[in-house]
C-alpha angles and dihedrals in degrees: 000000000000113000099017122139111246117230135159097269091051091052088053089049089052090052090052092050126076093235103073094093093057090060097069147302141241120244136181129235123183096278109011145035118240137192119224111207116212097204098054104017089234121146113211125197111230126215117215099269093047090044090056091050094047094045089055093043093053100033115111088207096065130068135214093265092055091047091050090053091048091050093050091054088069120087117253087247091056092046091052091045092054094046092046091053093047091051095044092052094039092235126166089023104108109148117234119268110248101156141354118258102245122058138188088257090060089047100048099044100050127076111268112234111186115208099188140012119198116205117205095214094181144353090216124103130177090210133066103201110195093234098042115133090220096063111118092244091062110084124206096046134075119264125237112281142167092257118131129184116246123229089242091061092041091051093049089049093050092045090051090050092048091049091056102028127152122221090268110042126182131193113202126189119215142177154106087309107337093211089064084075098033092143090065092044089054092048091051094049093049092046092048095049090050097046104030117137122224102296141104101273123199135171132211144168141165120239139182087216096225092111095044110122130181089254094052092044093050090053096047100047091055093058111101115238095017118161121183126191113206120208106218122145099193137270120006101270092048096042092050092051092081109359103082138143122259087265090053094251117144120261106196098102093047092046091051090048089053091047090053091052090052098046092044089055091049090054093043093054097032084236127188091211108146118228126198125181117216112197124187115214111221127199143292086070124210141147089238090057090051090052090051093051091044092052089055094055095042089056097041094111097184090069112095115250090244093056114120120215120205132182130198139172118253114269110274113274097008097113114074116236093241091058093047088055090050091051092051092048093050093050106046093150095062115093103212120229120204097229110002094166092068093041090049093048091053088055096045094044089071094048109047139066105233093207091067114078111212135171098264137114099241103051097073092035092054094044093052093048096044093045091053091055095039093052098039123133103290126170138152095235125028119243135192099261122113126175120226091259109266095328121135124217106278113254095002114077091032134005117190119201118197124216088264093051100256119146121233134173095254144326094272099055100086120187103008138129113295118241098207141305142250093265099050105023124222118357103224093186092056092046091050095049102043106023101036115018100033094037092050096043093053100035104045096068089056098037092049090068098044125102091203096059094115092047099041117126098183108131139181091273091059099054113021129106134172094291095046129259115020106207094187088059093044096048089050089055093046094070091048092050093049092052091045094053092048088055092046093049088050092050094049094049092043088061090047089054097045109024110010092164089067090070095054091099089063090079091075097036122109117204123203 
């Protein structure tokens, strides 16, 4: 279909076919309706007559005969004008998906340059957060256990990473709660600093803060390139809703004590340690609840000014139904909103200057969303290249090493086929079978009919289980992703309509 000249009869033929909805979609901004074109990534503002035509063309509730009648109601001049524009901008010309762009041949013949290794220091955790993927009621992930990584496995993992390092190389510590095995973390950091190759080396980990002591904090903040993610869900009554100890006791006071130890150490040593808060937004969901949580973080003076605060929903399916019912019962005054984060971002987008980083929930959220749309795939003419959704190159961008020394794609992937181990390195055959051949064979029939294929951020971690790709899980996510990107496109173009100067900073922004 690529390169054809659009005319009225071909538009009717598109309507008759089952491929029209893979060519793009309509979305709404504050003032106007736009068309997103799959082939080029362009977003085109529609006037009323073109909007009526496109709504009919893409509506599942109209047929080819109805579209033909709608088309004939236009003057010949308007018909020619629409077709001329479509041809000039190369719209509705996305080529069919036959294969994804990268292959196992590309992977196995090039030099592997690992950007990050993630060491699972322990499977122990002193908390039992109600939304944690490792709770025994969440299937598809390991449960908590008493397993710890040995220094021998950690050393082999670090040596493997150093042998295949990229220019920027990160070592991340994971759990459970990594500070449960702080002695091993300290060994790994000291070993890495002593034996690091020529690269930009950084460290990171996520902590619930309850085990943070002045001694641990003083050690950490003096490590160059240290990044720490802090799990805090908001003010005391919200944080304690889900973040509890294994005996169900609240954790807020201990977490704040740990935070104080850490921030005091940063001040004491004039440290450049980077802090990020990761907050999980629990139901019932509302804009008012977001405002309340945001107010807490904006006024939390012990956080450094450079600290970034992020908020996310719990992973799908991680909260048991009985607990959801309990949450709703205990919060009868909250009027739940389906997707308050998007609604809230629309509101905040008109209020803030994006170039000023502040300690609030929406700054980073807005920046991530707007950057993804701003730096999307965008060309003048479509070409036959399609990325493998949001998947990274196995074993390269991230390499996760379990306590037993097995290699996995990343820390979020749960029970899934291993891709090697510390004694033998990457298993190319396993990567080829599960993460290229099986993924492609099962995904392409679905992706080939999706307008969001060039925007899609679904990755292996979102849709894999023990046997490999789980298409039931992936197809469920597909509908969510399509709706999400329509909302994000609408948000981006609403700002362009109302406050275009607020997107000027995007010119210097790099999105990963």
